[in-house]
PADO-18975 format. One record per residue (C-alpha): x, y, z; chain; residue in three letters. Coordinates in nm, 3 decimals. Each point is the difference from the previous one (the first is absolute). Example, Ala and Ser with C-alpha at 12.3 -4.5 7.8 and 13.67 -1.06 7.14 Angstrom:
# residues 2
REC        xx        yy        zz   cadena   residuo
REC     1.230    -0.450     0.780        A       ALA
REC     0.137     0.344    -0.066        A       SER
# end
This chain:
# residues 366
REC        xx        yy        zz   cadena   residuo
REC    -9.795     8.685    15.504        A       UNK
REC     0.074    -0.351     0.081        A       UNK
REC     0.303    -0.071     0.196        A       UNK
REC     0.323    -0.153    -0.193        A       UNK
REC     0.196    -0.279     0.111        A       UNK
REC     0.319    -0.056    -0.107        A       UNK
REC     0.150    -0.382    -0.031        A       UNK
REC     0.351    -0.044    -0.026        A       UNK
REC     0.235    -0.311     0.077        A       UNK
REC     0.185    -0.063     0.331        A       UNK
REC     0.190     0.127     0.211        A       UNK
REC    -0.225     0.290     0.138        A       UNK
REC     0.192     0.099     0.267        A       UNK
REC     0.344     0.218    -0.053        A       UNK
REC     0.244     0.132     0.217        A       UNK
REC     0.310     0.240    -0.028        A       UNK
REC     0.276    -0.291     0.003        A       UNK
REC     0.230    -0.028    -0.300        A       UNK
REC     0.281    -0.237    -0.052        A       UNK
REC     0.247     0.293     0.036        A       UNK
REC    -0.176     0.082     0.338        A       UNK
REC     0.021    -0.354     0.141        A       UNK
REC     0.339    -0.052    -0.112        A       UNK
REC     0.162     0.282     0.163        A       UNK
REC    -0.179    -0.002     0.300        A       UNK
REC     0.146    -0.348     0.050        A       UNK
REC     0.352     0.140    -0.043        A       UNK
REC    -0.076     0.276     0.251        A       UNK
REC    -0.104    -0.293     0.240        A       UNK
REC     0.339    -0.196    -0.063        A       UNK
REC     0.197     0.324     0.085        A       UNK
REC     0.005    -0.047     0.395        A       UNK
REC     0.175    -0.345    -0.075        A       UNK
REC     0.235     0.186    -0.229        A       UNK
REC     0.092     0.199     0.274        A       UNK
REC     0.052    -0.244     0.257        A       UNK
REC     0.228    -0.213    -0.239        A       UNK
REC     0.199     0.308    -0.052        A       UNK
REC     0.019     0.075     0.361        A       UNK
REC     0.123    -0.362     0.052        A       UNK
REC     0.191    -0.084    -0.273        A       UNK
REC     0.105     0.346    -0.173        A       UNK
REC    -0.037     0.157    -0.338        A       UNK
REC     0.069    -0.322    -0.165        A       UNK
REC    -0.367    -0.112     0.070        A       UNK
REC    -0.102     0.339    -0.167        A       UNK
REC     0.245    -0.095    -0.330        A       UNK
REC    -0.118    -0.348    -0.026        A       UNK
REC    -0.379     0.102     0.027        A       UNK
REC     0.020     0.325    -0.215        A       UNK
REC     0.230    -0.255    -0.237        A       UNK
REC    -0.273    -0.249    -0.039        A       UNK
REC    -0.303     0.267    -0.053        A       UNK
REC     0.204     0.193    -0.257        A       UNK
REC     0.092    -0.333    -0.197        A       UNK
REC    -0.360    -0.115    -0.006        A       UNK
REC    -0.127     0.369    -0.130        A       UNK
REC     0.263    -0.020    -0.282        A       UNK
REC    -0.101    -0.365    -0.073        A       UNK
REC    -0.346     0.084    -0.046        A       UNK
REC     0.054     0.304    -0.217        A       UNK
REC     0.207    -0.187    -0.241        A       UNK
REC    -0.213    -0.281    -0.036        A       UNK
REC    -0.323     0.187    -0.034        A       UNK
REC     0.202     0.229    -0.287        A       UNK
REC     0.082    -0.337    -0.165        A       UNK
REC    -0.345    -0.104     0.032        A       UNK
REC    -0.131     0.334    -0.162        A       UNK
REC    -0.232     0.040     0.314        A       UNK
REC    -0.052     0.294     0.217        A       UNK
REC     0.285     0.062     0.249        A       UNK
REC    -0.182    -0.005     0.350        A       UNK
REC     0.326     0.017     0.251        A       UNK
REC    -0.174     0.310     0.129        A       UNK
REC    -0.256    -0.232     0.163        A       UNK
REC     0.247    -0.135     0.258        A       UNK
REC    -0.070    -0.367    -0.055        A       UNK
REC     0.332    -0.087    -0.122        A       UNK
REC     0.195     0.263     0.281        A       UNK
REC    -0.195    -0.216     0.247        A       UNK
REC     0.085    -0.345    -0.155        A       UNK
REC     0.376     0.081    -0.017        A       UNK
REC    -0.050     0.136     0.372        A       UNK
REC    -0.158    -0.306     0.149        A       UNK
REC     0.247    -0.227    -0.181        A       UNK
REC     0.317     0.185     0.178        A       UNK
REC    -0.190    -0.030     0.329        A       UNK
REC     0.025    -0.383    -0.062        A       UNK
REC     0.410     0.025    -0.036        A       UNK
REC     0.223     0.070     0.301        A       UNK
REC     0.218     0.297     0.030        A       UNK
REC     0.343    -0.213    -0.073        A       UNK
REC    -0.117    -0.101    -0.337        A       UNK
REC     0.179     0.125    -0.314        A       UNK
REC    -0.138     0.295    -0.175        A       UNK
REC    -0.065    -0.188    -0.304        A       UNK
REC    -0.255    -0.228     0.177        A       UNK
REC    -0.315     0.249     0.019        A       UNK
REC     0.055     0.098    -0.372        A       UNK
REC     0.005    -0.369    -0.128        A       UNK
REC    -0.292    -0.072     0.229        A       UNK
REC    -0.188     0.299    -0.102        A       UNK
REC     0.032    -0.027    -0.370        A       UNK
REC    -0.088    -0.359     0.018        A       UNK
REC    -0.342     0.091     0.249        A       UNK
REC    -0.093     0.265    -0.265        A       UNK
REC     0.094    -0.180    -0.334        A       UNK
REC    -0.116    -0.355     0.070        A       UNK
REC    -0.238     0.045     0.313        A       UNK
REC    -0.201     0.288    -0.145        A       UNK
REC     0.082     0.126    -0.341        A       UNK
REC    -0.009    -0.344    -0.174        A       UNK
REC    -0.337    -0.047     0.100        A       UNK
REC    -0.126     0.338    -0.122        A       UNK
REC     0.092     0.239     0.262        A       UNK
REC    -0.169     0.105     0.336        A       UNK
REC    -0.322    -0.183     0.071        A       UNK
REC     0.103    -0.306    -0.206        A       UNK
REC     0.254    -0.172     0.197        A       UNK
REC    -0.088    -0.299     0.199        A       UNK
REC     0.229    -0.002     0.311        A       UNK
REC     0.172     0.289     0.150        A       UNK
REC     0.286     0.134    -0.216        A       UNK
REC     0.231     0.100     0.289        A       UNK
REC    -0.048    -0.333     0.171        A       UNK
REC     0.068    -0.187    -0.325        A       UNK
REC     0.311     0.235    -0.040        A       UNK
REC     0.102    -0.129     0.352        A       UNK
REC    -0.062    -0.338    -0.070        A       UNK
REC     0.199     0.014    -0.346        A       UNK
REC     0.323     0.136     0.204        A       UNK
REC    -0.018    -0.267     0.249        A       UNK
REC    -0.009    -0.295    -0.256        A       UNK
REC     0.256     0.175    -0.203        A       UNK
REC     0.253     0.157     0.295        A       UNK
REC    -0.083    -0.184     0.301        A       UNK
REC     0.353     0.108     0.168        A       UNK
REC    -0.014     0.375    -0.075        A       UNK
REC    -0.390    -0.037     0.150        A       UNK
REC     0.070    -0.186     0.284        A       UNK
REC     0.380     0.081     0.102        A       UNK
REC     0.147     0.343     0.117        A       UNK
REC    -0.259     0.076     0.247        A       UNK
REC     0.065     0.342     0.187        A       UNK
REC    -0.082     0.056     0.336        A       UNK
REC    -0.191     0.270     0.095        A       UNK
REC     0.153     0.303     0.221        A       UNK
REC     0.146    -0.125     0.347        A       UNK
REC    -0.190    -0.361    -0.063        A       UNK
REC     0.037    -0.354    -0.070        A       UNK
REC    -0.133    -0.128    -0.279        A       UNK
REC    -0.271    -0.216     0.170        A       UNK
REC    -0.087     0.282     0.243        A       UNK
REC     0.133    -0.189     0.289        A       UNK
REC     0.207     0.272     0.124        A       UNK
REC     0.010    -0.109     0.394        A       UNK
REC     0.199    -0.332    -0.081        A       UNK
REC     0.051    -0.052     0.382        A       UNK
REC    -0.362    -0.090     0.034        A       UNK
REC     0.087    -0.282    -0.226        A       UNK
REC     0.309    -0.114     0.165        A       UNK
REC     0.319     0.172     0.174        A       UNK
REC     0.273    -0.009    -0.292        A       UNK
REC    -0.198    -0.153    -0.236        A       UNK
REC     0.308     0.025    -0.275        A       UNK
REC     0.178    -0.240     0.238        A       UNK
REC    -0.263    -0.208     0.095        A       UNK
REC    -0.119    -0.060    -0.372        A       UNK
REC     0.191     0.146    -0.281        A       UNK
REC    -0.283    -0.128    -0.224        A       UNK
REC    -0.274     0.155     0.188        A       UNK
REC     0.181     0.315     0.046        A       UNK
REC     0.037     0.010    -0.395        A       UNK
REC    -0.367    -0.069    -0.028        A       UNK
REC    -0.138     0.268     0.216        A       UNK
REC     0.237     0.290    -0.099        A       UNK
REC     0.001    -0.080    -0.375        A       UNK
REC    -0.345    -0.109    -0.122        A       UNK
REC    -0.333     0.179    -0.017        A       UNK
REC    -0.278    -0.076     0.243        A       UNK
REC    -0.187    -0.240    -0.225        A       UNK
REC     0.333    -0.201    -0.116        A       UNK
REC     0.070    -0.044     0.380        A       UNK
REC    -0.350    -0.141     0.071        A       UNK
REC     0.042    -0.257    -0.294        A       UNK
REC     0.340    -0.094     0.080        A       UNK
REC    -0.140    -0.089     0.365        A       UNK
REC    -0.236    -0.250    -0.161        A       UNK
REC     0.289    -0.200    -0.148        A       UNK
REC     0.033    -0.287     0.284        A       UNK
REC     0.313    -0.057    -0.096        A       UNK
REC     0.137     0.372     0.003        A       UNK
REC    -0.150     0.016     0.348        A       UNK
REC     0.159    -0.313     0.127        A       UNK
REC     0.351     0.131    -0.118        A       UNK
REC    -0.023     0.341     0.189        A       UNK
REC    -0.145    -0.162     0.293        A       UNK
REC     0.321    -0.263    -0.026        A       UNK
REC     0.218     0.323    -0.019        A       UNK
REC    -0.156     0.133     0.299        A       UNK
REC     0.062    -0.307     0.230        A       UNK
REC    -0.359    -0.146    -0.039        A       UNK
REC    -0.185     0.350     0.086        A       UNK
REC    -0.314     0.060    -0.156        A       UNK
REC     0.154     0.258    -0.219        A       UNK
REC    -0.247    -0.038    -0.295        A       UNK
REC    -0.294     0.037     0.217        A       UNK
REC     0.141     0.315     0.179        A       UNK
REC     0.052     0.178    -0.333        A       UNK
REC    -0.334    -0.086    -0.156        A       UNK
REC    -0.169     0.141     0.327        A       UNK
REC     0.220     0.286    -0.014        A       UNK
REC    -0.184     0.100    -0.318        A       UNK
REC    -0.335     0.059     0.156        A       UNK
REC     0.143     0.155     0.292        A       UNK
REC    -0.135     0.389     0.027        A       UNK
REC     0.358     0.151    -0.094        A       UNK
REC     0.003    -0.199    -0.324        A       UNK
REC    -0.360     0.099    -0.078        A       UNK
REC     0.079     0.366     0.035        A       UNK
REC     0.301    -0.011    -0.218        A       UNK
REC    -0.214    -0.164    -0.252        A       UNK
REC    -0.261     0.233     0.036        A       UNK
REC     0.220     0.309    -0.025        A       UNK
REC     0.224    -0.161    -0.248        A       UNK
REC     0.334    -0.030     0.174        A       UNK
REC     0.069    -0.325    -0.185        A       UNK
REC     0.138    -0.152    -0.308        A       UNK
REC    -0.211    -0.037    -0.331        A       UNK
REC    -0.123     0.126    -0.317        A       UNK
REC    -0.035     0.401    -0.041        A       UNK
REC    -0.396    -0.046    -0.011        A       UNK
REC    -0.013    -0.243     0.321        A       UNK
REC     0.210     0.227     0.222        A       UNK
REC    -0.284     0.153     0.221        A       UNK
REC    -0.329    -0.154     0.086        A       UNK
REC    -0.080     0.322     0.165        A       UNK
REC     0.073     0.228    -0.321        A       UNK
REC    -0.198    -0.250    -0.218        A       UNK
REC    -0.283     0.044     0.229        A       UNK
REC    -0.006     0.341    -0.043        A       UNK
REC    -0.013    -0.014    -0.367        A       UNK
REC    -0.289    -0.257     0.031        A       UNK
REC    -0.197     0.222     0.220        A       UNK
REC     0.055     0.289    -0.280        A       UNK
REC    -0.126    -0.239    -0.265        A       UNK
REC    -0.307    -0.127     0.232        A       UNK
REC    -0.094     0.386     0.086        A       UNK
REC     0.005     0.074    -0.369        A       UNK
REC    -0.202    -0.301    -0.111        A       UNK
REC     0.309    -0.113    -0.260        A       UNK
REC    -0.003    -0.356     0.160        A       UNK
REC    -0.293    -0.203     0.134        A       UNK
REC     0.054    -0.169     0.360        A       UNK
REC    -0.091    -0.346    -0.055        A       UNK
REC     0.294    -0.158    -0.191        A       UNK
REC     0.273     0.151     0.278        A       UNK
REC    -0.237    -0.117     0.280        A       UNK
REC    -0.071    -0.347    -0.111        A       UNK
REC     0.379    -0.005    -0.108        A       UNK
REC     0.147     0.084     0.326        A       UNK
REC    -0.290    -0.165     0.199        A       UNK
REC     0.100    -0.331    -0.170        A       UNK
REC     0.337     0.019     0.067        A       UNK
REC    -0.029     0.103     0.350        A       UNK
REC    -0.234    -0.297     0.071        A       UNK
REC     0.227    -0.265    -0.169        A       UNK
REC     0.304     0.111     0.126        A       UNK
REC    -0.161    -0.005     0.366        A       UNK
REC    -0.076    -0.377    -0.062        A       UNK
REC     0.281    -0.115    -0.216        A       UNK
REC     0.287     0.257     0.037        A       UNK
REC     0.183    -0.149     0.287        A       UNK
REC     0.327    -0.249    -0.004        A       UNK
REC     0.057    -0.283     0.257        A       UNK
REC     0.219     0.121     0.265        A       UNK
REC    -0.170     0.333     0.032        A       UNK
REC    -0.270     0.171     0.238        A       UNK
REC    -0.354     0.020    -0.171        A       UNK
REC    -0.022     0.405    -0.017        A       UNK
REC    -0.317     0.152    -0.058        A       UNK
REC     0.255     0.272    -0.177        A       UNK
REC     0.088    -0.217    -0.284        A       UNK
REC    -0.245     0.116    -0.240        A       UNK
REC     0.126     0.378     0.067        A       UNK
REC     0.367    -0.122    -0.109        A       UNK
REC    -0.180    -0.122    -0.320        A       UNK
REC    -0.210     0.319    -0.087        A       UNK
REC     0.277     0.240     0.055        A       UNK
REC     0.314    -0.190    -0.132        A       UNK
REC     0.056    -0.046    -0.374        A       UNK
REC    -0.199     0.165    -0.256        A       UNK
REC    -0.346    -0.076     0.138        A       UNK
REC    -0.123     0.346     0.052        A       UNK
REC     0.129     0.100    -0.339        A       UNK
REC    -0.152    -0.263    -0.197        A       UNK
REC    -0.361     0.013     0.202        A       UNK
REC    -0.065     0.366    -0.042        A       UNK
REC     0.188     0.102    -0.304        A       UNK
REC     0.049    -0.318    -0.210        A       UNK
REC    -0.311    -0.207     0.063        A       UNK
REC    -0.208     0.269    -0.074        A       UNK
REC     0.096     0.102    -0.330        A       UNK
REC    -0.322     0.074    -0.215        A       UNK
REC     0.073    -0.198    -0.301        A       UNK
REC     0.128    -0.300     0.131        A       UNK
REC    -0.230    -0.106     0.298        A       UNK
REC    -0.385    -0.089     0.015        A       UNK
REC    -0.258     0.274    -0.045        A       UNK
REC    -0.253    -0.156     0.225        A       UNK
REC    -0.036     0.017     0.370        A       UNK
REC    -0.008    -0.366     0.058        A       UNK
REC     0.257    -0.052    -0.235        A       UNK
REC     0.243     0.244     0.180        A       UNK
REC    -0.046    -0.177     0.302        A       UNK
REC     0.072    -0.350    -0.168        A       UNK
REC     0.317     0.168    -0.166        A       UNK
REC     0.126     0.143     0.349        A       UNK
REC    -0.028    -0.342     0.176        A       UNK
REC     0.170    -0.175    -0.282        A       UNK
REC     0.302     0.252     0.013        A       UNK
REC     0.018    -0.071     0.395        A       UNK
REC    -0.014    -0.376    -0.045        A       UNK
REC     0.253    -0.013    -0.265        A       UNK
REC     0.230     0.251     0.175        A       UNK
REC     0.005    -0.217     0.312        A       UNK
REC     0.050    -0.312    -0.185        A       UNK
REC     0.286     0.129    -0.189        A       UNK
REC     0.146     0.166     0.317        A       UNK
REC    -0.050    -0.320     0.198        A       UNK
REC     0.089    -0.293    -0.219        A       UNK
REC     0.136     0.155    -0.332        A       UNK
REC     0.322     0.054    -0.128        A       UNK
REC     0.015     0.384     0.058        A       UNK
REC    -0.029     0.198     0.335        A       UNK
REC    -0.272     0.235    -0.164        A       UNK
REC    -0.291    -0.087    -0.189        A       UNK
REC    -0.202     0.350    -0.059        A       UNK
REC     0.100     0.030    -0.369        A       UNK
REC    -0.070    -0.350    -0.100        A       UNK
REC    -0.303     0.010     0.193        A       UNK
REC    -0.157     0.304    -0.173        A       UNK
REC     0.141    -0.136    -0.358        A       UNK
REC    -0.199    -0.326     0.030        A       UNK
REC    -0.303     0.166     0.099        A       UNK
REC     0.005     0.259    -0.263        A       UNK
REC    -0.020    -0.309    -0.239        A       UNK
REC    -0.324    -0.130     0.145        A       UNK
REC    -0.168     0.349     0.022        A       UNK
REC    -0.191    -0.057    -0.299        A       UNK
REC    -0.117    -0.358     0.131        A       UNK
REC    -0.094     0.181     0.327        A       UNK
REC    -0.173     0.286    -0.192        A       UNK
REC    -0.223    -0.267    -0.168        A       UNK
REC    -0.127    -0.179     0.305        A       UNK
REC    -0.055     0.297     0.191        A       UNK
REC    -0.192     0.223    -0.221        A       UNK
REC    -0.336     0.084     0.078        A       UNK
REC    -0.279    -0.105    -0.223        A       UNK
REC    -0.142     0.293    -0.193        A       UNK
REC    -0.325     0.126     0.119        A       UNK
REC    -0.267    -0.180    -0.211        A       UNK
REC     0.207    -0.273    -0.132        A       UNK
REC    -0.153    -0.344     0.028        A       UNK
REC     0.227    -0.272     0.090        A       UNK
REC     0.040    -0.271    -0.240        A       UNK
# end
């Protein structure tokens, strides 16, 4: 009897991964960050997170009912979108903010394009951008300091100057009332630095504060999360735990996070300083631990739908995100650039895939 050969279309390799499995594993990976947020800020962090997640689930179910398509909220994608949206909001924000953001993220960022897998940009980040454009005051004011900590993480002010409040009220307000990245952004304003230095009687107070951002004590606060910020950027350690879990389960791939963080490291080392400060080799660690870089690199820039499918494309995507993040942080109008950098690179994903797609076997170049 002759052997039979079956010819079938690709793909020929399958695994047991499902959308439901992937999405709920990412939710599990985000839980350590939520636990740290609750520890530092209390139950309000949990309430805002669940509010965003539940609002996203309800919105998706309603829209799918109206579209007369199967309701798929059990797959966890809507819950994850709402959770990530809430992670980009600070604890002092009003309770309606994650609700409005989640409705926009699901309705406009996802369902209007046909649902999961068809959205061109990350829905959670689009929701954040919408909130920041529509309610900038609520998104950027009313920040809450972590337990027993200054907002900036500069918890020992005596290392900057004795009696900082009397020496320069403006500098004291900055250090105690702003997030780490906002402090760094303010100190790049030469007129602001000149003002606080004049208040301090000519003392190089701006340079001292900037140098303190890269001291071991401050970096320790940033790493563990004893700082002010959004819910999901509270602890670099907690986010690394979640990222390790996702890498172990092969849920995410290493290229985008590595080249994203690596690009930020190199560019901040070269361009991150300010006049009057020391040239610290620890400055890249400040940029890596501060803000939403860890959250963005491991949990948003690795989104399957909105990022390149080729290996070379993922490298380009990661480098592009890192470049845009540093440009926005150092010369842009916002202290943080993670969200916009990923959204902008999402737009370029089809082009990146097109130029990096390998030639099919046997195809003759024209």
